N, C-alpha and C positions, 0 to 999 in steps of 0.2 A: 746779679751782682750789684753791689751797693752804688748809689748813685747820690751825687750831692744834691738831687733834685728834691729829695725829701728831707723835711727836717723834725725833730722830736716834737714841734708844735702842731704838726698836721693830724689830722684825725687817721685813725688806724685804715679806714676804708679808702680815704684819699691816697695815702701812702701807699697800700696796696695795689691800688689802680695806676699809680705812676711805676711803682716798680714792675708792673706787669707789663707796662708800655714799653720800659727799657729792655725787659728780657724778650718783648716780642710775642707774647700770649696776654689775652684778656682773662683776666677775673673778674667773676660776678660778685658782687658784695654776697657775704656768708658763705661761698664756696672754699673748698679746699683742695688743693693739687693732689693729684692720684700719684702713689708710687709706681716707679717705673716697672718694677717685678709684677705689680698687680695689672698691670697693662697686658705685659708679656703672657702671665697666665690667662686673662681674658681671650688674648687671640688663640691661644694654645686650645683652649676649650672650644671655641667656635671652629677651629681647624678639624679637632676630634670629632666634634659632632658632624660635621660635613661629610668627614670620612665614613663615621658611621652609617648617616644616611644613604651615602652612595652604595655602602657595603650592604644594606639592607635591602635597597632596590635592586642589587646583582644577584641577591638571593633568592629573592621573589621571582623575579624574572628566569632565572636558571632552574629553581623548583617548578615554574608553571611549564617551562620549555620540557622538562624531563616528564612531567605528568602528560602533557600532551603528545608526547612522543610513545609514552609508555600506552596511553589510549589508542593511538594511531595504529601500534604495532599489534595491540589485542583485537582490535576491530578488523584489520586488515587480516589476521591469522583466521578469525571465524569466518570472513566473508571467502576467504581461500578455501577453508576446509569444505563448507558447505557448498560453495561451489564446484569442487572437485568430485561431488557424488552426480556431476551431469556430465553427460558425453556428449560428443557433437551431435547426434540424432536428436538428444533430448534439448540442446540448445536451439534446435530449428523448430521443435513443438509449436511454440505460441505463433511465429510467423506463418506455419502451414495452417493453423486453425484460423486466423485472421483470412488468409488469402481464399480458405474454403468456404469461409460465410460469405465474404463478400460475393464469389462466384454465386453461391446456393441463394443469395437474395436479388441477384439479377433475372435476366430471361430466364423463365422457367424452360429447362432442357429435356422434361419428359421424365415419366417414371421409368426406374430401372431397378431390378434386382439382380445382383451376382451371381452367377451358377454355384456358388459355393455356399448359398444360403438355400438352395432347392432339396435339399437333404433333410430328412425329418429331425426336427430338435437341433438344427443348424443355426437358427435365429437365437436360442436359449442360450447356446455355448457361447454365440459373437458377444452377447450382452452380458455374460459372465467375465469378459476381459477388462483389465484397466482401462478406463476411460475418462472423457472431458464432457461435461454436459452443458448445454446453453440453449435457452429459449429468449426470443425476443421480437418485436416487431420489425417487420420487412425493411422500414426505415433505417432502423436502428444499424443495420449492418450494411450501410451502403457503401460505406469505405472503414479503412482499418482504423481510423481515429474513433468514429462511432462505435465500431466492435467494441472496443475497449471501454467505452462509457456504458454501453448497454450490459456489458458483461458484470460490471461492478455491482449492478441492482438484480441481476439474474440469480436465481437460486434452486436448488432441487425441488421438486413439486410432483404432484399427483401423478403427470403423465409419466416420470421417469419411474416411479414406483409401479405403476401399472404395467410398464414397459418390461420392467425386471421380474415383477411377479405378479401376472395377469390374475385380474378375477376368475372364479370359477364359472361364472356366468354374466351375461350383460343385460342384466336386469339392473334397475335403478338402485334396489336395496345392496344388491353385491357390489356394485360401483362405489355408492357411497360409503359402503364400510371400510372398503379399501382407501378410497380418498380421504377419508377422515384421520386414518392412519398415517398419511403423509403429513399433515399437519398439526398431528397431537404432541404434546410435549414430552412423549415417553421416548422417544427417539428409534421409533420402528423405521422409520425413513432412512436414517442416517447407517442403522443396522444392515438394512438391506441394500443399501447401496455404498459401502465403504470402499469400495474398490472403484468407485466414481467421484471424480471432483468437479466442482462446477467451476466454469471458466474464470470465474471472479477471482478463485484463489492462484491461478496462474497469471492474471492481470495484474493483480496487487503483490503478489509475493515475486515473481520471476526478475522484475528489475532490481531487485536487491542483491542477485546474485549475477548482475550482468558486468560485462567490463566499465561499463560507464560509471556505475556505482562504486566498484574498486578505485577507480581514478578520482572520484571526489572524495574518498578517504584519503588516498594519496596527497591530494593537493590541499586538503583543508589547513588553512592558515590558523585557526583559532580552538582552542580547548571547546568553547561553547559549540562551535559549529561540529566537531567532532562528537560531542556527547547528543546534540540533535539527530546525527546519522544513527547515532547508538541506538536512541531511542525508538527512531524508525525503524531501523532492523528487528529489533527486540519485537515490535508489535505486529511485523510483517507473518504472513502465513507461510514461513519460509518451508516447513513439512509437506505442509498441502500442496504448495508449489512445486516441490520437487516430486511429489507424486504424479502432478498433473502433468509435469514435463516429461514423465516417464511413459505416460499413457501412450498408446498407439491406435486409440479409436476416438473419433471425435462424433458425437449423437448431438443433432440440434434440432428444433424446432424453429420454424419461420412463422409469423402470424402475417398474413397479407391484409391489407385494409379491407374492411368491410364495405359494402355498398351503402350509399349515404340513405339517410332517412329510415334506416331498420330499425327494428327493436333493440334494447340494450338492456340487459339485466342490471341488477343493483350493484352487483359484483362485477360488472364490466365485460361481461360475456355476451357475444352477439355473432350472427351466422357471419361465417368467414371462411375462406379457403386457408389451409395450413399445409404447409411444406415440411416434411421429415425426411431427414437425411443421417445416413452413417457413413463416415469417410475412415478409411485404412490410412494412418499418417504414415505408416512405415513405407508402404508402396505408392501412397497419395491416391489410391483408387476410391472412386465412390463405390462402396458396396450394396448401399439401397437409397433410393431417391422417390419418395410418394408425394403426392398432392392430395388431401382429402378435404371434404368440405364439413365444418361444424356448425350445428343447429341448436341452441339449446330448448327449442320449443316441445322437444319429445319429453323433457323432464317437467315431472309435476308442479305446479304452482307453488306448492309449500316448499320444494326443495330448489326452485329456481331462485327463491329470494336470496340464499347465502351460499348456495353450491353450485350454481350453474358452470362456473368456468372449471372447478375440480372435476365435477361429474362428464363434462364435455371433454376434458384432457383425457381421463382415465379410459371412456370410450374409444377416445383416437388410438390409445396405445393398444387396446384390442382389436381395433382395425387394423393396424400396423402389422399385427400377429397374423390376422385372417387374409390379410392381400397376401403376404409371403407363403402362407399355408396353401393358398389356392394354386398356386404356381406350379 
């Protein structure tokens, strides 16, 4: 509003400051007063941008939530479908194997051969059944946790191949030919033992078909966590684990400690006692339990360098067949 405090003789800058003081606003030199409608427009733009930001955040959160729930539903469905392939007995297989191995590694209970194996050809028929196989040091089977760790490094070997398909003779040449097949890259071992799964498959794969894993999927709160679970599930040997769970036969080899100070071959083979066992997981009965002594000293010096363990393993398998045949 006009004021008598300003005069025409005042400089424009001073007059503006006086006028601003009377109006209650400060005006800096050279500044111009903004129109009210521009202020309203600026406030409206800020409000709209804020609303757009909140809407974008809500959309992203909603999209992530929907993606997470789709991933959860998809993974849960796959786990449930694969788990449905296992019956009550299958779900007990791993526990039965672990307890059988812990018992086998304890105080030796003496040699035993089931009456069902005394008939001619019964052992070959037995080993044609679906089975789980594992071999390890005695200390590796001292408890259930140790069994799981040992199983992860155990695999099919020359003993298993020679047990399923015994060499024609117990000569070094015949045993070596068979043992070399067990470790060739042509797949002879897997072809001959497709019905046998290493315990490793069950130990690694079956936890992904457990109620515990299903609960982890249900309770996962982040999409990244669900994707980690999916990746782990996809990498697990699920098919092999299911096959192992359905096996009703356990074949195991327990290597006892060797006497201290004895000779050791370059591949680690040494004189020691070995326990071989076969357990019917359906009846939970031991069908075969033998204790044999292996000693690589019978092997020629040229072959002991790199094949002592494989040759001893193959000879051990023949000894198992011979022990049962003599009964």
